C-alpha positions, -999 to +999 in steps of 0.1 A: -834-117+069-846-133+031-818-159+015-808-137-014-798-111+019-777-138+035-759-145+002-756-112+000-761-112-041-796-123-062-797-160-064-829-154-094-804-136-111-785-148-144-768-134-174-796-133-206-824-125-180-823-090-180-809-082-151-770-066-143-743-081-126-753-081-088-715-075-080-703-073-046-694-043-025-699-029+013-735-043+016-716-074+015-698-068+051-733-059+064-750-079+083-782-075+109-786-083+140-796-123+148-804-118+183-806-100+213-792-108+248-801-078+271-808-051+244-772-061+233-774-074+197-755-098+179-744-103+142-730-128+123-690-122+128-700-112+162-712-146+163-683-160+147-657-143+167-678-160+199-678-193+188-640-186+172-633-180+209-652-213+223-634-232+197-600-225+207-607-228+246-619-261+236-596-275+212-563-263+238-586-275+270-590-313+252-550-313+239-539-302+272-565-306+299-551-342+305-511-341+293-500-373+291-461-378+284-466-399+252-492-372+236-523-385+219-531-371+183-546-339+195-522-335+220-496-338+192-514-309+172-519-288+201-483-293+210-469-286+172-489-253+171-477-240+206-444-250+196-443-235+160-457-197+178-430-201+208-401-210+189-404-198+154-421-163+169-419-155+206-376-173+207-367-156+175-381-119+182-373-121+224-351-149+231-361-177+254-353-158+285-374-130+276-397-144+258-410-173+277-437-151+298-451-136+264-456-173+247-492-178+260-505-145+252-493-145+213-504-184+213-539-171+222-534-142+194-518-166+166-551-188+167-577-165+179-565-139+144-562-175+125-599-188+132-615-155+126-595-155+089-605-192+087-642-183+090-637-171+052-636-209+037-656-228+064-693-239+050-722-218+064-701-191+080-684-184+049-667-147+063-637-138+082-648-113+108-614-100+106-628-084+076-647-060+100-623-035+109-632-031+145-617-066+152-581-060+142-585-027+155-593-044+188-562-066+187-541-042+176-554-020+204-544-046+230-505-052+214-499-012+219-514-009+252-492-036+259-464-022+242-468+010+259-472-002+293-431-026+290-422+009+276-425+029+303-422-002+331-385-010+312-375+029+310-397+048+333-415+077+325-388+100+308-369+073+293-399+052+275-407+089+253-372+086+247-374+053+238-408+066+219-393+091+198-361+078+190-341+105+214-303+104+207-284+137+216-259+125+188-282+133+160-276+169+168-298+193+146-320+166+132-331+152+165-361+179+167-372+161+131-366+127+142-382+130+174-418+140+159-413+115+131-411+087+155-435+100+179-462+100+149-448+069+137-444+046+167-481+065+186-502+068+156-494+050+124-480+021+138-510+005+155-531+019+126-513+002+104-508-031+127-546-036+123-551-021+086-526-048+070-548-076+090-579-058+078-573-052+039-562-083+031-588-103+043-611-077+031-598-078-005-594-114-004-637-124+007-644-096-017-623-116-044-639-151-033-672-132-033-669-117-071-661-156-084-686-170-066-712-146-076-701-147-113-697-184-116-738-184-105-743-150-127-733-172-159-750-203-150-771-195-183-768-205-219-738-205-238-726-187-203-719-221-184-686-223-204-674-189-189-691-203-150-671-233-151-639-208-158-650-189-129-659-215-106-623-228-113-609-198-101-628-195-071-614-230-062-581-215-069-587-184-050-600-203-021-568-223-013-543-193-018-574-178+007-563-206+029-524-196+025-531-157+034-550-165+059-521-183+082-495-155+068-516-131+080-522-146+112-485-151+112-478-116+103-499-099+127-482-118+160-446-113+146-453-073+146-470-079+178-434-099+189-412-071+171-432-043+191-426-062+228-390-069+217-387-027+206-403-015+243-376-042+258-348-030+243-322-007+256-326+014+225-353+022+202 
């Protein structure tokens, strides 16, 4: 793979050189396989996802593998992150008693989504894995399966469908309409929006960063240098903003997962 393909734009193209602006697009999110293992191809997003998993496992193993009463710096950071998800998300949605059993899953989910987003601003990596729809869709599918399992486990087969469809005799004549709306909303739309919300934000954010990064390089010629400076400043500002959005999107994704679990366990939909 050439350096131009790696950077998703032509490095020898500048304004006033007779070439058009190499705008980013869908091609910026397509990667050729880097290597194959047993006939299975690994590209850059897959490798980053795998590396992110290793980083998360290593971090929590290092932080809590030999936990001490008086925690060291790494253990303190790990405890702060764990406690943030446990108290700020799980306990708030599910309560302490009911939510404790779901804390490990939600903590894992939060940090996995966060680091997949964070790759966007890490040098060399510079790509948010969650901007590839397959990854948010896979995570949303896991949450969806958990939600369905808990719903039917808690309420039984008939009660589970009543919970999902919002069945209530007191609704009278509008009951059929409510059942249809709730069915499509919960069974089809809910997992779709759960995945797309994360994907769309990371896709758009990375596209903006690419736009101004490429623009800074493209304008770096002749009198365009002044505009290149402005574009570079925007790149820095957007990088800082993206850092905030990455954490927010991980928070929202897990918050929705907690709310779905809470809905599955509630007596009424």
